[in-house]
Each structure stands twice: as structure tokens, then as C-alpha cells.
N, C-alpha and C positions, 0 to 999 in steps of 0.2 A: 837598935841592934848593935851588939858589940862588934868591934872591927874584926874582920876575918882575915886569915893569913892570905898571902899573895897567891897561893895555889889552891886553897880551899874554896875561896869565893868563885874563881873561874869554873871549878868543878861543879859547884852548886848551880851556877848559872847554866852550864852546859846541860845538866840533867833536868833542870827545871824547864829549860826550853824544849827538850825532847818531850817532856810531859805536856806542856801547853800546846805545842804545835801538833802533836799526835791527837790531842783532844780536838783541836781545830779541824784537822783533816777528817776525823770521824764526824764532827758536827756538820761540816759541809756535805759529807756523804748522806747523813741523816736528813738534812734539809732538802737535798735533791730528790730524796725518795719519800718525802712527805711525813717524816716522823717528827712532829712538832714538839712534843714534850721532851723527848729524848734530846733533841737538838738544843732546846733551851737549857736543860740541865748541864749538858756538856759545855755549852757556851759560858755558863756561870763559872765553872771550874777553870776553863781555859783562860778567861780574863782575870780571874783571881790570881792564878799563878803568874800570868804575864805582868800584872801590876807589881807584884812582889819582886820579880826579877828586874824589871825596869827601874824600880826605886833603888835597888842595890847597885845596878849599873850606873845610875846617875850620881849616887853618893860616892862612887869609886871611879871617877873619870880618869884618874892618873894611871891606871893599870891597863895597858893596851891588850894584855892577855884576856881581859874580860870581854873585849870586843870580839876576839877570835872565838872564845867560848860561846858567846851569844850567837854568832853566825854558824858555827859548827853545830850547835844544838838545834838551830832552826833546820839545817840540812838533815841531820839525823832524825829529827822529829817528823819531818815530812816522810822520810823513808819508813819509819816505824808506824806512823799513822796509816799509810797505805798497806803495810804488811798486816797490821791488826785488822783493818777493814776487810782485806782479802780472806783472812782466816775466819772472820765472823760470818761472811757470806750473807749479808743483809740485803733484803729486797726481793723483788719479783722480776723475772725475765721472760721475754718472748724468745723462743728458740725456733729457728727456721732450718729445716733439713731438706736438702735437695738431692735426690737420688735418681739414677737412671733406670735401674732394673730391680732393686730389692725393696721397693716401697712396702709391699705387703708384709714381708718378713720384719721390717723395722716397725711398722705399725702394730703388728701382733705382739712383738717383744715389748714395745713400750706399753701397750694395753695390759699385758701380763704383769708388768712392773707397777701398774697402777697409775700410769700417766695418761691423762686425757689428751687426745690428739684430734686434729682436723687435717685432712689432706685435700690437695687440689691437683688435678692433672694440668700440666702446663707445657708450653713449647719452649725448649731451650734454643740456643743459637744453632745447634746442629742436630739435636735429638729431642724426643719427647721426654719429659721429666715429671716427677711427682714432687710437690712441695708439701712437707709435713710441718704443721705448726703445733706448738704446745706452749702454754703459759704455766710456769711453776716457780716455786721459791728457789732463789739462787743457790742455796745450800745443797740442792738436789741436782744441780747442773752436771757435775762430774759423772754421776751415775747414768744420766741420759747419754752423755757423750760416750761413755764406755760401751753402752748398748749399741749405739750407732756404729762406732768404730769396729766392734766385733762382727757385726753383720755385713756392713759395707764400708770397708776402709777408704773407698773412693768417694763416699758421700761428702757433700759440702754442707757445713752447718755454720750458722752465725747466730748471735744473740743481740738483743737490745734491752735496755732497762725499761721496765714498765713502772711508771709512777703511781698510777691508780688502776685498779681492776675491780669490776663490780662483783666478782666472785674470787674466792681463793681456790686456785687449782692445786690444792695441796694433797695430791693423791698418793705420792710415795710415802710409805711409813717412815717415821723418824722418831727415835726415842726422845730426843731433846727438842720439845716444842716451845722453846723459850723465845721471847721477843728479843730484838737486838740489844736493848738495855739490859735485859735479864742476862743475856750471854756476856755482856760487857762487865756487869757488876754482880751477877748472880743473885739478883733480888727479883721478886715477883712483880709483874706488871700491875699498874694501878696504884702506885704509891702516892 
């Protein structure tokens, strides 16, 4: 590769690191959620970019700005990867809603919105409560939170990632039913 200027090479290193670390962050997320093929494809491009960047870094050891660009790109890539993953909303979550008095209203509103729910009467530290469970795609989480907050602003809710589920509890209508890879690269699943 022809020798690059003292400022152009660090810029290329910086943006290439953003790309490869973002892909790495997305790959790790996909691995943790069980997306094997998508993880493998992201890993291929992540390592390809990394090898190219490291080869340029090693052939230009005399420019300390390259080191700063490499580290800054890593940092920015981590941020960008998490940002992209948050926007993609990949995976399935279990939502737990704990309410004191408005369980019936929350359950009915969630059912109206097409969300499958299971509820359990329980004893809290000071009061009787109802725990409402639902499993849904993460991209629909904000809609469920909005429903709960509107009906009972005092309700407590929490989520946890679900790696595998024997059924898809995909009841909320969504126009964009694309896989994570489809949303990332806008290509159909099964390539």
C-alpha cells in the first residue's frame, strides 16, 4: 500500500477501528442471544477490518498519532456498537410488572394491545401485589412500558434477556418483521 500522509493514516485507523469494534460489539450481542450465523458473518468482517488496521499500524510504528487514533477508535467503536444495538432492539425479553392496585387495568390494556400476559397474586413486604409477566420481542418493549406508565405510574417493572423461548410471543403488530441481520444490512434472512 502506498505510504499515507501523517494525518490521513490516523484518520483511516480511527474510522476503521470504529467499524471493527462496532461490529465486535454487535457480534457479542448476537452470540449472547443465540444468533449463530449472524454472529459468524459479523465476526468475519470484524476481523478482516482489524487485520488491515493492525498491518497499517505495524508498518507505521514511528507515528505516535496512529496509537492515539487506534485507542480513540476503539473507544468510539464501543460506544457506536452499543448505540446501534440499542436502536436495532434485537432479542426477546421477559418483563415483570409489579403493581399494588391496578393489575386488572394493566392486564386488560396489555391484552387489548395484543400482549400475552400471565399474572400471579403475591405478598409484598407491606402489601398484597400482583406480578404480571410477559415475554416479547425487545423492539416492542417501549410500547409495553408506555401502557404500564399510563395506567399505573407507581408500578415497578423490570426486564431480563431471554436467550431461548419455545414460542415467539410476538403479539404486538409491527410493520417491520425483519431479522436482526436484515435490519442491520437490509437483506432477507436465509442468505
